C-alpha angles and dihedrals in degrees: 000000000000125000102252123206124189126175115249090214139345117267135194089209113089117254118209121199100175111163095021095124134144093248093049092051098039098107098033127108120234090255090054091049090052089056094050108129118243133162129250101189104310093334120100113219138167114264093245091062090069105021138050103231123204140152123037142278102233098103095045094240126132124189121196098201102192145046102302098179089126094046115092137193094029107175094001111163093003116159104186144357128051139281125199123192110193095201136008126337135205133232129319099024106180094358110180092350115170102195147344131065134284123191123186114189093198135031128312131205132229128329099024104179093003106188090349115186105189144335133066130291120185121186108187092192128037132301137214131238128316099029108183089355138142119260117244110287095015122124095211135048124183111357101182148341135069124286119187127186113182094194134035131315134201135234129324098018110183093008108187091352114180105181142353136053130288117185123185115192095196137028127320131208131234126319098018108182094011113177092358113180097186141325133080131283118189119194117190098177136044117323118214131206129333103357116194094006109176095006117161101189138341135078133280111188120193113194106176119023124040105238126219100247127206116256088244090077119086125208113243106181134264131303147161103228115210093209090062090059090053092050094045091052089049090052090051089054088053091053092247111158106247127148110250088217088074089074092073099031125122120238133200113222126217122190122215172352084243090186088062104041100291097242097123126088141214116203116201122189113238 
């Protein structure tokens, strides 16, 4: 049985549940879980003051059974287990997580998978800005794992990404893949301004809308990359909505950013 959390009442004051992860709660009794310290604004409170708590922790599964748009840091730093949010979620879902799986059935806010290290995050709705990105002042963004957003995402997706896969089923905002060091960013909807600006290595693949590229990217011909087929089949196994016709599509490759070594690539479906 999962550990089930349901808000006692909605609140306009942010609720922060950083550290409330399946691996951290695995050996705790229900009474100990109810005393777990969380924040309501700047006030520290036991979990049971804000949530109805039921179930148990033995199988390392947590279900947030409510609209959690005002609840932040869900799954941050988790190492194993699974978390399921049945509606919306707040900021920092899966921030710096090192393993396990998080599924959000609705939308999520900013910094989904911020500096994520490993594991799987699936947002079945849309997400905010800085998906899989580095925090301000940090030298590394996402360093591993798989991050899927079925809907749209905001600006600076995969900022300073080093490893892993980010796939966005809808549109993205400005500066997608900015300063990428490595890893793969797949964009299935419209791509806004300046994708992959400052990238060193890595791949940004755009499957739907031809983006306006910076002049510091150089055309390098057309191809049918085998690694894209592997990734697309993997996404299909994860129930990510991708057109099967993409498996045999032709892509134009652009090398760049030439101001930063030029060893990255943007693949655009033609």
